[in-house]
C-alpha positions as CSV (number, residue, x, y, z in Angstrom):
1,M,109.5,-85.9,-55.0
2,M,105.8,-86.5,-54.4
3,E,104.7,-89.8,-53.5
4,Y,101.2,-91.5,-54.6
5,K,100.1,-91.5,-50.8
6,N,100.4,-87.6,-50.7
7,L,97.9,-87.1,-53.5
8,P,94.7,-85.7,-52.6
9,D,91.6,-88.0,-52.0
10,Y,90.0,-86.0,-54.9
11,A,90.6,-83.3,-57.4
12,Y,88.7,-81.4,-59.9
13,G,89.1,-81.9,-63.5
14,Y,87.5,-82.1,-66.9
15,A,85.1,-84.7,-68.0
16,R,86.4,-86.6,-71.3
17,K,83.3,-86.1,-73.2
18,N,82.0,-82.7,-72.7
19,R,84.9,-80.7,-71.1
20,K,82.6,-79.8,-68.1
21,T,84.2,-80.0,-64.7
22,V,84.1,-83.1,-62.6
23,I,85.5,-84.5,-59.4
24,I,88.1,-87.3,-59.8
25,M,88.3,-89.5,-56.9
26,K,91.7,-90.9,-56.2
27,D,92.2,-94.6,-56.2
28,T,88.8,-95.7,-57.5
29,G,89.3,-93.2,-60.4
30,E,85.4,-92.7,-59.8
31,V,84.3,-89.5,-61.8
32,I,81.6,-87.6,-59.9
33,P,79.5,-84.7,-61.4
34,C,80.1,-81.4,-60.1
35,K,77.6,-78.6,-59.5
36,A,80.3,-76.1,-60.4
37,E,80.5,-77.6,-63.7
38,D,81.1,-74.5,-65.7
39,I,83.8,-73.2,-63.2
40,P,87.4,-74.1,-64.7
41,P,89.0,-76.9,-62.3
42,K,92.1,-75.0,-62.1
43,K,90.4,-72.3,-60.3
44,L,88.5,-74.9,-57.9
45,N,91.9,-76.7,-57.3
46,K,93.6,-73.6,-56.5
47,E,91.1,-72.8,-53.8
48,M,91.8,-76.3,-52.2
49,G,95.6,-76.0,-52.6
50,I,96.0,-78.3,-55.2
51,S,98.6,-77.2,-57.7
52,P,98.3,-77.6,-61.7
53,G,100.7,-80.2,-61.6
54,V,98.9,-82.4,-59.0
55,M,96.0,-81.8,-61.2
56,A,97.5,-83.1,-64.2
57,I,98.4,-86.4,-62.3
58,M,94.8,-87.0,-61.2
59,M,93.8,-86.3,-65.0
60,V,96.3,-89.1,-66.0
61,G,94.4,-91.0,-63.2
62,H,91.4,-90.4,-64.7
63,G,92.4,-91.3,-68.1
64,K,94.7,-94.4,-67.5
65,G,93.8,-95.6,-64.2
66,F,95.4,-94.8,-60.8
67,K,97.1,-98.5,-60.9
68,Y,99.2,-96.7,-63.8
69,V,99.7,-93.6,-61.7
70,K,101.1,-95.7,-58.9
71,E,103.4,-97.6,-61.2
72,N,104.8,-94.4,-62.9
73,M,104.6,-92.0,-60.0
74,E,108.4,-90.9,-60.2
75,E,107.7,-89.9,-63.6
76,L,104.5,-88.3,-63.1
77,S,106.1,-86.3,-60.0
78,L,108.7,-84.9,-62.4
79,M,106.1,-84.1,-64.8
80,A,104.1,-82.3,-62.1
81,Q,107.1,-80.4,-61.0
82,A,107.6,-79.0,-64.6
83,I,104.1,-78.0,-64.9
84,D,104.1,-76.3,-61.5
85,E,107.3,-74.4,-62.4
86,R,106.1,-73.4,-65.6
87,E,102.9,-71.9,-63.9
88,L,105.1,-70.0,-61.4
89,E,106.8,-68.2,-64.5
90,T,103.6,-67.0,-65.9
């Protein structure tokens, strides 16, 4: 099972308002505009070795805050594992 400390320092995700690609910083939840705003985050994350499941956790951190992620890491880790397994099937 993944632990909070093993999450990357940042990952690519979608901005809430315009669905453009942004950089999501771990811990602070800061969202930084990305020059590659039209490239899907999934593709950028894959190049960095970040799985779709981890991207989902980072998106939860973006939406609900990383305090929520820390407190619910066990459940989010299981969710990420299910997403990653599903991704392998396709």
